[in-house]
C-alpha positions as CSV (number, residue, x, y, z in Angstrom):
1,M,101.8,86.7,100.1
2,K,102.1,86.7,103.7
3,P,104.4,88.3,105.8
4,V,107.6,86.7,106.6
5,V,109.8,87.8,109.7
6,H,113.8,86.9,108.9
7,V,115.8,86.2,112.0
8,V,119.7,86.9,111.6
9,D,121.7,86.1,114.0
10,D,124.9,84.0,114.7
11,D,123.5,82.5,117.7
12,E,122.3,78.8,116.8
13,S,120.0,78.7,119.9
14,F,118.7,81.9,119.8
15,L,117.1,81.4,116.5
16,R,115.7,78.5,117.5
17,S,114.1,79.6,120.4
18,M,112.8,83.2,118.4
19,S,111.5,81.4,115.2
20,R,109.5,79.0,117.8
21,L,108.3,82.0,119.7
22,L,107.1,84.0,116.3
23,Q,105.9,80.9,114.8
24,A,103.6,80.4,117.9
25,A,102.3,83.8,117.5
26,G,101.3,82.8,113.9
27,Y,104.0,84.2,112.1
28,A,105.7,82.6,109.0
29,V,109.4,82.8,110.0
30,R,113.0,82.2,108.3
31,T,116.3,82.1,110.5
32,Y,120.0,82.7,108.8
33,D,123.2,82.8,110.7
34,S,124.6,86.2,109.2
35,A,124.3,89.0,107.5
36,D,125.9,87.8,104.2
37,D,123.6,84.4,104.6
38,F,120.4,86.6,104.9
39,A,121.7,88.7,101.4
40,A,122.1,85.2,99.9
41,R,119.0,84.0,100.4
42,V,116.4,86.7,101.0
43,D,113.3,87.0,99.1
44,A,113.6,91.0,98.9
45,E,110.0,91.4,97.0
46,T,108.0,89.3,100.0
47,P,106.4,91.7,102.3
48,G,107.8,91.2,106.5
49,C,110.6,92.5,108.7
50,V,114.1,92.0,109.7
51,L,114.8,91.1,113.3
52,T,118.8,91.2,113.8
53,D,121.7,90.8,116.3
54,L,124.0,94.0,116.3
55,Q,127.5,92.3,116.0
56,M,127.9,89.2,114.1
57,P,130.7,87.5,112.3
58,G,131.4,89.4,109.1
59,R,128.7,92.6,108.1
60,S,127.2,94.0,111.4
61,G,123.5,94.1,111.8
62,L,123.9,98.3,111.0
63,E,125.4,97.3,107.6
64,L,122.3,95.0,106.7
65,Q,120.3,97.7,108.2
66,E,122.3,99.9,105.4
67,M,121.7,96.7,102.7
68,V,118.2,96.6,103.4
69,A,117.3,100.0,103.3
70,Q,118.4,99.6,99.0
71,F,115.6,97.3,98.2
72,P,113.2,98.2,96.0
73,N,110.4,97.7,98.8
74,P,113.0,97.6,102.3
75,L,111.8,95.8,104.7
76,P,111.1,97.6,108.7
77,V,114.7,96.3,111.1
78,V,113.6,95.5,114.7
79,F,117.2,94.9,116.8
80,I,117.6,92.7,119.0
81,T,121.1,92.4,121.1
82,G,123.0,90.8,124.0
83,R,125.2,94.1,123.3
84,G,124.1,96.8,122.6
85,D,125.0,100.8,123.5
86,I,123.1,104.0,123.7
87,P,125.2,105.7,120.7
88,T,124.4,102.7,118.5
89,S,121.0,103.0,119.5
90,V,120.9,106.3,118.4
91,R,122.4,105.8,115.3
92,A,119.9,102.7,114.6
93,M,116.9,104.6,115.5
94,R,118.2,107.5,113.1
95,R,119.0,105.1,109.8
96,G,114.7,104.4,110.6
97,A,114.6,100.5,113.1
98,E,111.7,100.3,114.2
99,D,113.0,99.8,117.7
100,F,116.4,98.4,119.3
101,L,115.9,95.9,122.2
102,T,118.2,94.1,124.4
103,K,117.8,90.0,124.4
104,R,117.0,90.6,127.9
105,S,113.9,92.2,126.8
106,P,110.4,91.1,127.8
107,K,108.4,89.2,124.9
108,A,105.5,91.4,124.8
109,A,107.7,94.4,124.1
110,L,109.8,92.3,121.4
111,M,106.0,90.5,119.8
112,E,104.5,94.2,120.1
113,A,108.1,96.1,118.0
114,V,107.2,92.9,115.5
115,A,103.4,94.0,114.9
116,R,104.6,97.1,114.4
117,A,107.2,96.6,111.8
118,L,105.0,94.3,109.3
119,E,102.5,97.0,110.3
120,R,104.8,100.1,109.3
121,D,105.8,97.3,105.8
122,A,102.2,96.8,104.5
123,D,101.7,100.6,104.7
124,A,104.9,101.6,103.0
125,R,103.9,99.1,99.9
126,A,100.4,100.4,100.3
127,S,101.5,104.0,99.7
128,R,104.4,102.8,97.2
129,E,101.8,101.2,95.1
130,R,99.3,104.2,95.4
131,R,102.3,106.2,94.0
132,R,102.8,103.7,90.7
133,V,99.2,103.6,90.0
134,T,98.8,107.5,90.0
135,R,101.9,107.8,88.0
136,E,100.5,105.6,85.5
137,L,97.0,107.2,85.2
138,L,99.2,110.8,85.3
139,D,101.8,109.6,81.9
140,A,98.6,108.6,80.2
141,L,97.4,112.2,80.3
142,T,98.8,114.3,76.8
143,Q,101.6,116.9,77.8
144,R,98.8,120.1,77.2
145,E,97.1,118.0,79.6
146,R,99.9,118.1,82.2
147,E,100.4,121.5,81.4
148,V,96.7,122.7,82.3
149,L,96.8,119.9,85.4
150,A,99.6,121.7,86.6
151,G,97.9,125.3,86.6
152,V,94.8,123.5,88.3
153,V,97.1,122.1,91.2
154,R,98.8,125.6,91.4
155,G,95.3,127.2,92.4
156,Q,95.3,129.2,88.8
157,L,91.9,130.3,87.2
158,N,91.2,128.7,83.9
159,K,91.3,132.3,82.4
160,Q,95.1,132.3,84.2
161,I,96.2,129.2,82.9
162,A,94.6,130.0,79.1
163,K,97.0,132.9,79.4
164,R,100.1,131.5,80.6
165,L,99.8,128.6,77.9
166,G,98.5,130.6,75.0
167,L,95.5,129.1,74.6
168,A,92.0,130.1,74.6
169,E,89.9,129.8,77.6
170,R,87.7,127.1,76.6
171,T,90.3,125.1,75.6
172,V,91.8,124.6,79.1
173,K,88.2,123.8,79.8
174,F,88.0,121.1,77.4
175,H,91.6,120.0,78.7
176,R,90.5,120.3,82.5
177,T,87.6,118.1,81.5
178,A,89.6,115.5,80.0
179,C,92.0,115.4,83.0
180,T,89.8,114.8,85.8
181,R,87.5,112.6,83.6
182,K,91.0,110.0,82.8
183,L,91.9,110.5,86.1
184,G,88.6,109.5,87.7
185,V,88.4,112.1,89.9
186,S,85.7,115.6,90.3
187,S,87.1,117.9,91.7
188,A,90.7,120.5,91.9
189,A,91.1,119.3,95.8
190,Q,91.3,115.8,94.3
191,L,93.0,116.7,92.0
192,A,96.3,118.2,93.8
193,I,95.5,115.2,96.0
194,L,96.5,112.7,93.3
195,V,99.5,114.8,92.1
196,R,101.1,114.8,95.2
197,E,100.1,110.7,96.0
198,S,102.5,110.6,92.6
199,G,105.3,112.4,94.3
200,L,105.9,114.7,91.1
201,T,105.8,118.7,91.2
202,T,103.6,120.8,89.3
203,N,107.0,122.0,87.5
204,D,107.6,117.9,86.6
205,L,103.5,118.1,85.2
206,D,105.0,121.1,83.0
207,G,108.2,120.3,81.9
208,R,109.7,122.9,84.4
209,G,111.1,120.0,86.5
C-alpha cells in the first residue's frame, strides 16, 4: 500500500501549492481544510504521515497531533506554520512531532522532513507487525512451556528451572526443546530477543505479571 502524505491547512492556496510540490516528488497526497475534515475522511490504516498547520479554525494542529497519536497505527506529524513560536514547537516535539517548520523554510527542509516521517512510519509499522507475529507464536505455547521459557530468558540453568517449577530436569529439557521448535530458534539468546520483541516480560510469561 503506497503511503499518503496528509496535508491539513485552512489556506486553500497553500493546500494546492503543497499538493503540487509533493505530487511532483512522487508522493500520494490528500488535502483537508481542517482537523475536523481530516478526522472525518482519513483512512487511519493507510501508511503515511501528516503535514499540518498549527493554528486553524476549530481544532488546532496540536489537537490534531493528539488525535493522531490515538490511532492504532499513529501517523508521524510534521508541523509547517506561518505563526510558530519556540514554546509551541517545544511542546510539539516533546509529543513526538517529526519536525516543526515555518512556511518560509526551504523546500529541501520540508522534503527531508516528509521523507523522515514516512521512514519512521514504515519502521514503526514493521516493528508492530513483528510484535504481533511474535505474540502469536508465544500464545501458541502451553503454560508450562511459557514458564520454562521465562526461566531460560532469565538466564537460569535447566536444573534451576526444574527446582523452581518442581519438575524433573529432563522434563525441563523437553519443554525447552519444544519452545525452540515452535518459535523457530535455536539458542537462549534468540529466545530472549523474541520475548523482548513481543513486549512481554518474563513475569508475563510465567503468570507473575
